[in-house]
C-alpha positions as CSV (number, residue, x, y, z in Angstrom):
1,X,-57.2,37.8,41.0
2,X,-58.7,35.8,38.3
3,X,-55.3,35.2,36.8
4,X,-53.9,34.1,40.1
5,X,-56.9,31.8,41.0
6,X,-56.7,30.1,37.6
7,X,-53.0,29.4,37.8
8,X,-53.2,26.5,40.4
9,X,-55.8,24.7,38.2
10,X,-53.7,25.1,35.2
11,X,-50.6,23.8,37.0
12,X,-52.6,20.7,38.1
13,X,-53.8,20.1,34.6
14,X,-50.3,20.4,33.3
15,X,-49.0,18.0,35.9
16,X,-51.7,15.5,35.0
17,X,-51.0,15.8,31.3
18,X,-47.3,15.4,32.0
19,X,-48.0,12.3,34.1
20,X,-50.2,10.9,31.3
21,X,-47.4,11.5,28.8
22,X,-45.0,9.7,31.0
23,X,-47.4,6.8,31.4
24,X,-48.0,6.6,27.7
25,X,-44.4,7.0,26.7
26,X,-43.0,4.2,28.9
27,X,-44.8,1.3,27.1
28,X,-43.5,2.6,23.7
29,X,-39.9,2.6,25.1
30,X,-40.4,-0.9,26.4
31,X,-41.7,-2.1,23.1
32,X,-38.8,-0.6,21.3
33,X,-36.4,-2.3,23.8
34,X,-38.1,-5.6,23.3
35,X,-37.9,-5.2,19.5
36,X,-34.2,-4.4,19.8
37,X,-33.6,-7.5,21.9
38,X,-35.0,-9.8,19.3
39,X,-32.3,-9.3,16.6
40,X,-29.7,-9.3,19.3
41,X,-30.8,-12.8,20.4
42,X,-30.9,-14.0,16.9
43,X,-27.5,-12.7,16.1
44,X,-25.9,-14.1,19.3
45,X,-24.2,-16.9,17.5
46,X,-22.8,-14.5,14.8
47,X,-21.5,-12.2,17.5
48,X,-19.8,-15.2,19.3
49,X,-18.2,-16.3,16.0
50,X,-17.0,-12.8,15.3
51,X,-15.5,-12.6,18.8
52,X,-13.8,-16.0,18.3
53,X,-12.4,-15.0,14.9
54,X,-11.1,-11.8,16.3
55,X,-9.3,-13.8,19.1
56,X,-7.4,-16.0,16.5
57,X,-3.7,-15.5,16.6
58,X,-2.2,-16.1,13.1
59,X,1.2,-17.7,12.9
60,X,3.9,-18.4,10.4
61,X,6.0,-21.6,10.3
62,X,9.5,-22.1,9.1
63,X,8.5,-25.3,7.3
64,X,6.8,-23.1,4.7
65,X,10.2,-22.4,3.1
66,X,10.8,-26.1,2.6
67,X,7.5,-26.4,0.8
68,X,8.4,-23.4,-1.3
69,X,11.7,-25.1,-2.3
70,X,9.8,-28.2,-3.3
71,X,7.3,-26.3,-5.4
72,X,10.0,-24.4,-7.2
73,X,12.3,-27.3,-8.0
74,X,9.4,-29.6,-9.1
75,X,8.1,-26.7,-11.3
76,X,11.6,-26.5,-12.9
77,X,11.9,-30.2,-13.5
78,X,8.3,-30.4,-14.9
79,X,9.2,-27.7,-17.5
80,X,12.4,-29.5,-18.4
81,X,10.4,-32.7,-19.2
82,X,8.2,-30.7,-21.5
83,X,10.7,-29.0,-23.7
84,X,13.6,-31.5,-23.6
85,X,13.3,-32.8,-27.2
86,X,12.7,-29.5,-29.0
87,X,16.4,-28.2,-29.3
88,X,17.5,-31.7,-30.4
89,X,14.6,-32.5,-32.8
90,X,16.8,-33.6,-35.7
91,X,19.2,-35.7,-33.6
92,X,16.2,-37.4,-31.9
93,X,14.6,-38.1,-35.3
94,X,17.8,-39.7,-36.6
95,X,18.6,-41.6,-33.4
96,X,15.1,-43.1,-33.0
97,X,14.4,-43.4,-36.7
98,X,11.2,-41.3,-36.5
99,X,10.0,-38.3,-38.4
100,X,10.2,-34.7,-37.3
101,X,6.4,-34.4,-36.8
102,X,6.6,-37.4,-34.4
103,X,9.4,-35.6,-32.5
104,X,7.2,-32.5,-32.3
105,X,4.4,-34.5,-30.8
106,X,6.6,-35.5,-27.9
107,X,6.3,-31.9,-26.7
108,X,2.9,-31.1,-28.2
109,X,1.2,-34.0,-26.3
110,X,2.1,-32.2,-23.0
111,X,0.3,-29.1,-24.2
112,X,-2.6,-31.2,-25.3
113,X,-3.0,-32.6,-21.8
114,X,-2.2,-29.3,-20.0
115,X,-5.5,-27.5,-20.6
116,X,-8.0,-30.2,-19.4
117,X,-5.6,-31.1,-16.5
118,X,-5.3,-27.4,-15.4
119,X,-9.1,-27.1,-15.4
120,X,-9.4,-30.2,-13.2
121,X,-6.8,-29.2,-10.6
122,X,-9.0,-26.8,-8.5
123,X,-11.5,-29.7,-8.0
124,X,-8.6,-32.0,-7.2
125,X,-7.4,-29.6,-4.5
126,X,-10.8,-29.4,-2.9
127,X,-11.3,-33.1,-2.9
128,X,-7.8,-34.4,-2.1
129,X,-5.9,-31.4,-0.8
130,X,-2.6,-29.8,-1.7
131,X,-0.3,-32.5,-0.4
132,X,-2.0,-35.5,-2.1
133,X,-2.3,-33.6,-5.4
134,X,1.4,-32.8,-5.3
135,X,2.3,-36.4,-4.4
136,X,0.3,-37.6,-7.4
137,X,2.1,-35.2,-9.7
138,X,5.5,-36.2,-8.3
139,X,4.6,-39.8,-8.9
140,X,3.7,-39.0,-12.5
141,X,7.0,-37.3,-13.1
142,X,8.9,-40.3,-11.7
143,X,6.9,-42.7,-13.9
144,X,7.4,-40.5,-16.9
145,X,11.2,-40.4,-16.5
146,X,11.7,-44.2,-16.5
147,X,9.1,-45.0,-19.1
148,X,10.9,-42.7,-21.4
149,X,14.3,-44.2,-20.6
150,X,12.9,-47.7,-21.2
151,X,12.3,-46.6,-24.8
152,X,16.1,-46.1,-25.4
153,X,16.7,-49.8,-25.6
154,X,17.9,-50.6,-29.1
155,X,16.3,-54.0,-29.0
156,X,12.9,-52.3,-29.3
157,X,11.3,-51.7,-32.6
158,X,10.9,-48.1,-33.9
159,X,7.2,-48.1,-33.1
160,X,7.7,-49.7,-29.7
161,X,10.4,-47.2,-28.6
162,X,8.3,-44.2,-29.8
163,X,5.2,-45.6,-27.9
164,X,7.2,-45.5,-24.7
165,X,8.5,-42.0,-25.4
166,X,5.0,-40.7,-26.0
167,X,3.6,-42.5,-23.0
168,X,6.3,-41.0,-20.8
169,X,5.4,-37.5,-22.1
170,X,1.8,-38.1,-21.4
171,X,2.6,-38.8,-17.7
172,X,4.7,-35.6,-17.7
173,X,1.8,-33.7,-19.1
174,X,-0.4,-34.7,-16.2
175,X,2.3,-33.4,-13.7
176,X,3.4,-30.1,-15.3
177,X,0.3,-27.9,-14.7
178,X,-0.1,-29.0,-11.0
179,X,2.9,-27.1,-9.7
180,X,1.9,-24.0,-11.7
181,X,-1.8,-23.9,-10.8
182,X,-1.1,-24.6,-7.2
183,X,1.2,-21.6,-6.7
184,X,-1.4,-19.0,-5.6
185,X,-3.2,-21.5,-3.4
186,X,0.1,-22.6,-1.7
187,X,1.2,-19.1,-1.0
188,X,-2.2,-18.2,0.4
189,X,-2.2,-21.2,2.7
190,X,1.3,-20.8,4.1
191,X,2.4,-17.1,3.8
192,X,1.1,-13.8,5.1
193,X,0.3,-10.7,3.0
194,X,3.8,-9.4,3.1
195,X,5.3,-12.4,1.3
196,X,2.4,-13.8,-0.6
197,X,2.8,-11.9,-3.9
198,X,6.6,-12.6,-3.9
199,X,6.1,-16.3,-3.3
200,X,3.5,-16.6,-6.0
201,X,5.9,-14.8,-8.4
202,X,8.8,-17.1,-7.5
203,X,6.7,-20.2,-8.2
204,X,5.5,-18.8,-11.4
205,X,8.9,-17.9,-12.8
206,X,10.3,-21.3,-12.0
207,X,8.5,-22.8,-15.0
208,X,10.2,-20.6,-17.6
209,X,13.5,-21.1,-15.8
210,X,13.0,-24.9,-16.2
211,X,12.1,-24.4,-19.9
212,X,15.3,-22.4,-20.4
213,X,17.4,-25.1,-18.8
214,X,15.6,-27.7,-20.9
215,X,16.6,-25.7,-24.0
216,X,20.3,-25.3,-23.0
217,X,21.3,-28.8,-21.7
218,X,20.3,-31.4,-24.3
219,X,22.3,-30.0,-27.3
220,X,25.6,-30.4,-25.2
221,X,25.0,-34.1,-24.3
222,X,26.3,-37.1,-26.2
223,X,23.1,-38.3,-27.7
224,X,19.3,-38.1,-27.2
225,X,19.4,-41.6,-25.6
226,X,22.0,-40.7,-23.0
227,X,20.2,-37.4,-22.4
228,X,17.1,-39.3,-21.3
229,X,19.1,-41.0,-18.6
230,X,20.4,-37.7,-17.3
231,X,16.8,-36.3,-17.3
232,X,15.6,-39.4,-15.5
233,X,18.2,-39.1,-12.8
234,X,17.6,-35.4,-12.3
235,X,13.9,-35.9,-12.1
236,X,14.2,-38.8,-9.6
237,X,16.5,-36.8,-7.4
238,X,14.1,-33.8,-7.4
239,X,10.8,-35.8,-6.8
240,X,11.8,-36.5,-3.2
241,X,11.3,-32.8,-2.4
242,X,7.6,-33.3,-2.8
243,X,7.6,-34.6,0.7
244,X,8.4,-31.1,1.9
245,X,5.0,-29.9,0.6
246,X,2.5,-30.1,3.5
247,X,-1.2,-29.7,3.4
248,X,-1.8,-26.7,5.7
249,X,-0.2,-25.2,8.8
250,X,-1.9,-25.9,12.2
251,X,-2.6,-22.2,12.5
252,X,-3.3,-20.2,9.4
253,X,-1.1,-17.2,8.5
254,X,-4.0,-14.9,7.6
255,X,-7.8,-14.8,7.7
256,X,-7.9,-15.6,3.9
257,X,-5.7,-18.6,4.5
258,X,-8.3,-20.0,6.9
259,X,-11.1,-19.7,4.4
260,X,-11.8,-22.4,1.8
261,X,-11.6,-21.2,-1.8
262,X,-14.9,-21.0,-3.8
263,X,-15.5,-24.0,-6.0
264,X,-14.2,-23.7,-9.5
265,X,-17.6,-24.5,-10.9
266,X,-19.1,-21.5,-9.0
267,X,-16.4,-19.2,-10.4
268,X,-17.0,-20.4,-14.0
269,X,-20.8,-20.1,-13.5
270,X,-20.3,-16.6,-12.2
271,X,-18.1,-15.8,-15.2
272,X,-20.7,-16.9,-17.7
273,X,-23.6,-15.2,-15.7
274,X,-25.3,-18.4,-14.5
275,X,-24.4,-18.2,-10.8
276,X,-27.1,-19.0,-8.2
277,X,-28.1,-16.3,-5.7
278,X,-26.5,-17.0,-2.4
279,X,-26.3,-15.3,1.0
280,X,-22.7,-16.1,1.2
281,X,-20.7,-12.9,0.8
282,X,-17.7,-14.9,-0.5
283,X,-19.5,-16.2,-3.6
284,X,-17.8,-15.0,-6.8
285,X,-19.5,-12.4,-8.9
286,X,-18.5,-10.6,-12.1
287,X,-19.8,-7.4,-13.7
288,X,-20.4,-7.2,-17.4
289,X,-17.3,-5.1,-17.9
290,X,-15.2,-7.6,-15.9
291,X,-16.4,-10.4,-18.1
292,X,-15.5,-8.6,-21.3
293,X,-12.1,-7.6,-19.9
294,X,-11.4,-11.2,-18.8
295,X,-12.3,-12.5,-22.3
296,X,-10.0,-10.0,-24.0
297,X,-7.1,-10.7,-21.6
298,X,-7.6,-14.5,-21.8
299,X,-7.6,-14.4,-25.6
300,X,-4.5,-12.2,-26.0
301,X,-2.6,-14.2,-23.3
302,X,-3.6,-17.5,-25.0
303,X,-2.4,-16.3,-28.4
304,X,0.9,-15.1,-27.0
305,X,1.5,-18.3,-25.0
306,X,0.7,-20.3,-28.0
307,X,3.2,-18.4,-30.1
308,X,6.0,-18.8,-27.6
309,X,5.2,-22.5,-27.1
310,X,5.1,-23.2,-30.9
311,X,8.4,-21.3,-31.4
312,X,10.0,-23.1,-28.5
313,X,9.0,-26.5,-29.9
314,X,9.9,-25.8,-33.5
315,X,13.0,-23.7,-32.8
316,X,15.5,-26.3,-34.0
317,X,13.6,-26.9,-37.2
318,X,13.2,-23.2,-37.8
319,X,16.9,-22.3,-37.4
320,X,18.4,-25.5,-38.7
321,X,17.6,-25.1,-42.4
322,X,19.3,-21.6,-42.4
323,X,22.6,-23.0,-41.1
324,X,22.3,-22.7,-37.3
325,X,23.3,-25.6,-35.1
326,X,21.3,-27.3,-32.3
327,X,23.5,-25.6,-29.8
328,X,22.6,-22.2,-31.2
329,X,18.9,-23.1,-31.3
330,X,19.2,-24.0,-27.6
331,X,20.7,-20.6,-26.8
332,X,18.0,-18.8,-28.8
333,X,15.2,-20.7,-27.0
334,X,16.8,-20.0,-23.6
335,X,17.3,-16.3,-24.4
336,X,13.6,-16.0,-25.4
337,X,12.4,-17.5,-22.1
338,X,14.9,-15.8,-19.9
339,X,14.4,-12.3,-21.4
340,X,10.7,-12.8,-20.9
341,X,11.4,-13.6,-17.3
342,X,13.7,-10.5,-16.9
343,X,11.0,-8.3,-18.5
344,X,8.4,-9.7,-16.0
345,X,10.7,-8.9,-13.1
346,X,11.2,-5.3,-14.3
347,X,7.6,-4.5,-15.3
348,X,5.9,-6.1,-12.3
349,X,6.8,-3.2,-9.9
350,X,6.1,-0.7,-12.6
351,X,2.6,-2.0,-13.0
352,X,2.1,-2.1,-9.2
353,X,3.3,1.4,-8.5
354,X,3.4,3.6,-11.7
355,X,1.0,2.1,-14.2
356,X,-1.6,0.8,-11.8
357,X,-4.4,2.6,-13.5
358,X,-3.1,2.2,-17.0
359,X,-3.1,-1.5,-17.4
360,X,-5.4,-1.5,-20.4
361,X,-3.4,1.2,-22.2
362,X,-0.2,-0.8,-21.5
363,X,-1.7,-3.8,-23.2
364,X,-2.8,-1.8,-26.2
365,X,0.8,-0.5,-26.6
366,X,2.9,-3.6,-25.9
367,X,0.8,-6.2,-27.7
368,X,1.1,-4.6,-31.2
369,X,4.9,-4.2,-30.5
370,X,5.2,-7.9,-29.7
371,X,3.2,-8.8,-32.9
372,X,5.6,-6.6,-34.9
373,X,8.6,-8.5,-33.4
374,X,7.1,-11.8,-34.4
375,X,6.5,-10.6,-37.9
376,X,10.0,-9.3,-38.0
377,X,11.4,-12.8,-37.5
378,X,10.1,-13.7,-40.9
379,X,12.7,-11.3,-42.5
380,X,15.5,-12.0,-40.0
C-alpha cells in the first residue's frame, strides 16, 4: 500500500521536474538560435556574392583565335628583329665599316633592355591593359624597322649610320619581351582550361621559331642593307595584326579569367619573405622550400638562356675562322633553336604524364649532359 500511495506523488514530482526542464531548456535553445542568426546576417552579402558567382555562365568567343594569331606572328617578328645581324656579322661590319664588337652590340642591346622591360610589363598590364600594351609594342617594332632602314643611306657617316642602327634595335628591345611575357595572361583571359596550356605553349614557341627564321634568311639576301628593307616590310605587314588583340571578352571563359592577377610587387615581396599579412586568399605566398627551388631553377635557366643567346649572337664569328660560310652559320643557329623547340614539344607531355613527380631528378640528369655538350663544342 505504501508503495502504491507514494507512486502518485512521485509521478507528480517527475512531471514538475520535466516541466521545469522544458522551461529551462527553451531559453538556451533560443539563445543558440539567436547566436546562429548573427553570423548568418553578417555573411548575407558573402552568400549573395557566392550565389551570383555560381550563376555566371562562362563563354568562349571566336575572336580569341584572331588574337592568338596576332600574338604568335608578332612574337615571331620581334625575335627576327633581335637576331637579324648575327649570322651576317662579318658582312655587316664590312658594309657599314664598323667593327665586329659593334655588330655584336646590335643584338646585345636588345638583351640589355629585355630584363628591365620584362620586369615592368606586369605593372604595365595592370595600369594600361593587354590591348594598349600590345599596341605600344607594335608601334615600337614599326619605329624600329624604319629607323634601322634610315641608317642604310650611304650619304650618312659611319657613326651616323651606326647610331640609327643601334637606336632601331633599342626600340626593338622594348617590344620583344611584351609578346612573350603576355602569353600566359592572354591565354588565361581568353581561353578555358582545356586550351589554356596549349595556347601558352604556342605563344612561347613562336619566339624561337622567329629566331630560327632570323638566322636562316639574312645570309641568302643580297646585302645587309637590302636585308633591312625586307625586314622592315615584313615587320610593317605584321604589325597590323596587333589590332586583333583585344583587351578582354565581355564574359570571361573561366573563374580565373574573371579575377585580376596579383600585383607583381606583391609576388616579389612574397618571394623574398616580406609580404604583408592579408585576409585575401588570393595573395601569393611561398614556403622556404619553394623559394630555394625557385632560386635554383631561375639560376640554371638563366645560365642556359645566356649560353644559347651568346652562341646565337656570335655564331658567325665562331664558325667563320674555321672555314664555315655565313650560310652554314645560319643553318647551325636555326638547327640549335629548332631542335630545342622539338625537344620541348616531346618532353612536355612526358613531364606532364610520366615524370610529373621527378622534375628535380630530371634537371639533375639533363643539365650536366647539356653542360658536357657545350664543353664538347670546344673540341669539335
